[in-house]
C-alpha angles and dihedrals in degrees: 000000000000128000116284112263095021100089126117090262092056092046090050093048092049091049090050092052092048093048091049092054093045093049090048089055091046093051090048091055092048091047091052091054092045091052090055088057093053094055112122092225124032112225128189113249114208108191126190119218138184145092124312118286099012096121103269096136093041089054093053092046089056094045090052091042091232112116099200099034096109123033115255112202137155090225129048109265102168140025095200120103115232125213134196131171121240117181094327094319125110111223107202116195113203135195118259112271123231097030099086130005092231091053092050092048092051092048092052090053086062094045089057089058096043129120093181132024120207104194108200122208124181110226091208089073091058123232124356113298126227093253090053091052089049090049092053090051091049093049091050088061089066089070122077093235134016090239089058089056097048091049087058102037125103128176113217117192111204114210144173129187098276092096127048124237094259093055091047092049091053092049091049093051092048091048092050090051091049092051090050095046099040103028105028096242108152102171128012134141120264124199129188110210137178119195088183092060091044095056091041088057091048095049096043094036089235112153091193092066091046090052094047092048091072090217096117091050092053091044090055091047092053092048092052094040092052090060089054094046099045091073091056099036097096090044090053092049092049091049090049091052094050093044092048091051091048093050093048093049090051090049094047090049090050091050093049092048090050090050092051090051090050091052091052091048093049091048090053092047090049092050091048092049090048091051092048091048091052091049090050090049091052090051091050092048091048090050091048091050090050091049090049091051092048092049091048090053091048091052090055093048092049093041090233105125110186094027091123096035095129090054090051090053093049096047091043090056091049093050093045089051090051 
């Protein structure tokens, strides 16, 4: 016999539980997209993205001109996205992806609702890392078409004064090339921003630092871009909903097909085990019959009829049962 808990029934029950949980998650995703379609007023969602501790929250604080609006920490302290409105735009601050599964899951919930992605890279870490390239590719899958994503993607390079302009320019050019070669992004805006310079300019009332921070330039870009995107926002949400439904139906069909194939395999394995068990039983019965015959002959030779009586009774019961 097989190990307890590993039979076809157990495999089927486990599959059923897993499928139920997966389909619950799928329906939840579809419902979230559908709810965004039912909103009375369509608003543009600008979502930041990137690894932990690259300056995402600091960037949004500067854009909103509120220094302590979003928490800025070196370690992840929350997995909940935070949203504020800025001139008719929703700025959605997300957890850093890749650090914890729960953070990444929460961040991707926001990406699925986004009209614009600001992918933040910290220049102090050098050029884009492999996990950042992977993240960009994963985020792009949350848009119905690649072209939809690249129309709404912006690379924001977060800087301070530890590197000179020449070094930063080289890093930016290498990063743009990496996005093109590994993600397929041909043209997309790139901004170099410094929240440190921005707040220094605010505190010291120094316009030169505000100008060199690049924050005003990005703020203006988002304002103008939102006007362009608002006309296509509902269309994007509808496309996301239809694409999400299509993907889930394909996945459910794949899962059901896989389950059916598993059932057939288990049935075949069960039939094969049953056949082998029957063959083994026949060999055992044949061996028992031979032993019985041999013992009967030995009784006759020894003149001790009934010496192996208990064995006769046992084997007789076995054979009768068979």
